[in-house]
N, C-alpha and C positions, 0 to 999 in steps of 0.2 A: 588506370583507365584503358579501355580498349574499344576502339570504334564509337567513342563517345557514350559508351555504356559503363556504368559504375556497378561493379559486382560486389555485393555485400552478402557475407555469410553470417547468419544469426545463430548464435549458440546458447540456448538456455542451460542453466546449471541445476535446475530442478523442474518438476512438473506441477509444483503447487502454485499458489497465487503469485509468488514473486517471478517465477519464470513466465507465467501466463501474461501478467499485466506489463512487465517490463521488456521482455524480449519477444514473446509471441505477438503482442500488440504492435510493437514496432514493425515486425515483419508484416502483419496484416495491413498496417498503414501504407506500407511502401510497395507491397507485392502487385505488380502489374503496372506500376507508375512508370511514366515515359523516362527513358534514360536509365533505368534501375533494373538490375537483374538480381533479385533476392532469392536466397535460399535459406531454408530453415533446416539446421542439422539436428540429429538426435541429441538427446541430453549429453552435455559435456563431451561432445565429439568434435575435435578441431581438425581442420584440413587447410592445406594452402591453396594458392591459385586465385584468391579473392583480392580486390583492392583493400576491403575493409572486413574485419571481424568485429562483431558486436556481441559481447558476452556480458556476464554479470557476476557480482559478489566474489571477484577474485581477490584473495587475501594471502593465501599460503604460498610459500616459497616454490613448491613443486609446480603449482598451477601457473605461477608467473614465468617459470623457466620454460614451459611450453609456448606460452605467448611470446616470449623473448625471441625464440626461434622464429616464430612467424614475423615479428616485427623486424628482425635482423634481415629476413628475406624480402622485405619491402612491403609487407601488409601492414596497413594502419589499424591498430587495435584500439577499440573504444570499449570501456568497462563501465557498466552501470552499477550503482550501489543504491539500496532501498532501506538500509538500516545500518547503524553504527555498530559494527561487530568487532571493532579493534579497540574499544575501550571497554571497562568493565560493565557487565549487564546487570540489572537489578536482580536481587537475590530470589524473587518470585518467578523470574524467567528461567525456565529449567532447560532451555536449548543448551546442548552440551558443546558450547563454543569455547575454543582456547583463544581467548581475545589477545593474550600476550603474544602468542605465536602469530595471529593475524596482524598485530601491530608491527612486529619485526618484519614480516613479508611486505607490508604496504611501504614501510619506511625504506626498505632496501631496494624495491623494484618498481613501485608504481609510476614514479615520475619518468624513469627510463623506458618503461614498456608502453605506457598509454599514450596514444596520440591525442585522445581527448577522455574526459571523464563525465558521465552523466549521473544525475542523482534526482531524487524526488523532492527534496525540500531545501530552503535556504539554511536551515539549521544543519543539515547534513553537509551542504556545501561548506560551511564554515569549519566543520571537522575535518573535510577532506583537504582544506587549504594548509593543513599541517604537512601534507605530503607532496602536493602539486600546486603550482601557481594558479592564481584565480582565473586567468584567461583561458585555462584548459578545461574549466569545469562548466557544464551546462545544466541548469536546473530544468527538467521536464516533469511536471507534476504527473501523479497517476491519472490516467484518463480512461474512459469507457468506450468500448466499441459499440456504436449505436445499433449494430446488426444483432447484438446479443441481448440488449436491455430494452426489450420491447414488452409492454405491460398492458394489461386490461385495466380499465378505470373502474375498480370495485369500491363499493360502499366502505367507509372507515370501519376497520375492525376494532377489536378491544385488546386491552393488555399491552404487553411490552415484548419486544423481541431482542434477544442478545445473540450476535453471530460472530463473536471474536474468538481467536484461537486460544488454546491453553497457555500460550506464552504470556498471557496478560493476568494470571493468577496461578496459585498452586495449592495443594492441600494444606489447610491451616493458615493460609495467607490470602487476605482479599486482594492482594496485588493492585490492580488499577482502579478497583471498586472502592469508593469512599464508604465508611461504615455507615454513615447516614443513608446512603442510597441502598445499602444491603438491608438495613432495618426497615426502610420504607417498603421494599419490595416483598417482605415476608408474607403479607396476605394479599398480594396482588396476583393477577394472571401473568405468568412470565413464560415465554417460549425461548427454548435454548436451541440454537442450531449448532450442532457439533458436540463437544464434551462438556457436560453439566459441571458448573462449579459446585463444590460440596457445601457451600454456604448460601445457594439459591434454592428455594422451594419451587422447582420448575413445575408448570402446569402441562408442558408438552415438550417432549424432546423430538427434534428434527436431525436425523442423521446426516453428517457431512456426505456430499456427493463428489464425484470427479469434478476437477475444475471447470472442464468444458460444459458441465451441467449445472454448475453452482448458481449461475444467475437465475436460471428457472426456479431452482429450489428456494433461493433467497427472496425472489419476487413473490412467490406464492406464500411464504411465511409472512412477509411484510404486509401483504395484503390483508391477512387475517388480524393483524395487529394495529394499534393506534399509534405507538411510538416505538422507535428503535434505540437502543442504548449503545453509546460508544464512549465510555469512560476511560480516562487515562490519568495516571499520576503525573505530577509535575516534577520530572526528574531528566537528568542529562540524556539518557536513552530516548525517552519520548519526545525530546525537543527535536530529534532527528526523524521521528516517524511522520508518515503521511497521513492524510485525512480521508484515506480510500473509503472506510466504512461510511463516513459522512456523504461522500459523492454517491456511493451505491444506494444509500438512503434517499438521496435526492432523485435518483433514477426510479426508485420504487414508489415515489409519491407518498412518502410518509416522513413525519417530522422526527429528526434525529436529535436526541438529548445528549449533549456532549460536555466534556469537562471544560472548565474555564482556563485553558492552557494555550500555549503558543500554536500547537498543532491545529487547533480549531480556530484560529484567529478570524477566518472568514465567516464563522457562524453568526447567526442572528443573536442578539443579546437575550431574547427570550427562550432560547434553547440551550443556554449555558448552565452548567451545575457547578456551583462554587466548590473549591477543593474540600473545604471543611463543612460540607453540607450536613444539615440535620434532617431527620425525617419530617419535621414541620416545614422546614424550608423546601424539602423536596416536594411535599404536597402542594406548596403555593406555586412551585415552578411548573408542575404538571397542569394544575388548574389554569394558570396563566397561559400556558402554551395551548391548552385545549380551547381557550376562549379566542385565541389569536391564531389559531391553526391555519387558517387560509392565508393569512399574512405571511406567516413563516414559510409555508409551502411555496408561495410566489417567490419569496426571497431565495429559497433553495433552488428553484427552477432557473433562476437568473445565474446562480453560481454554476449549475450543472451546464448550462449552455456554453460556458467557457472551457469545459472539460470533456468535450467529446473528442475522441481520437481522430487526429487529423495528420495528413502527410507532412504539411509544412512544419510541424514540431520537430520533425526528424531530417528533413531535407538539408537543413543548414549543416548538420553534422558531417554530411558525406560530400561536401564540395571538394 
């Protein structure tokens, strides 16, 4: 602390969604706040001289050693995690993650280096308690910056939108998609934002954009659609995942159809897809959701209003 000013250095480890939502958003929330001097460093660029360093996804020994030098010099290090990448990943998730190496790095260094640890979900918190005591872990759900999520109120579109990353499936493997959902979609209008799964007959492909323009692209695609799809398998990895796509759908003003798993525990019952869904059941779910669309939408708005980015979600970290 210096002259009652808390100096915080935010260091993203990537420029994709993880770095944007977890570190850039935190910086946006606190920049200009009274008593806070917030700086946003370039990707993976660490420097001393701050009271706090807030970074993310630190798992490997080499990275921890850099942070230990800062910690030993008196900087309080806070590390955020948004996925469990220290246990085995599902076979369809083709991220080249050496989870065993990550596990050893976390086990050896995390408790010693981290002043506090933040994460997106209670499930992820449970997994982090293997390395650090519970009172060091703070759950901060993914939130949306209201400055970016401004939409026009357009008439309800048609068909379905899927905007998940290719970590949710791979060639020859439906991944997080139930077979019944895949079969149901075969003759439906489906928009894909990003990389098209080989098992989906897409009606339209919307290319990925830079993360700082993603919200505009997603909002435009959602407005043309009636439903947004966010399926997840019920596995250990997904129990730690956040409901970000659901919250984005809430902001887009479109009903999100989600799997009936822990990740989406907040979702309305009428928007949940059973894990062993059949095409017939899927047809029933879509028809029921269509009939109760406004009720589900109102429910989503109430959830969304608890998930706007606010400074108070972070101020407690930096006392």
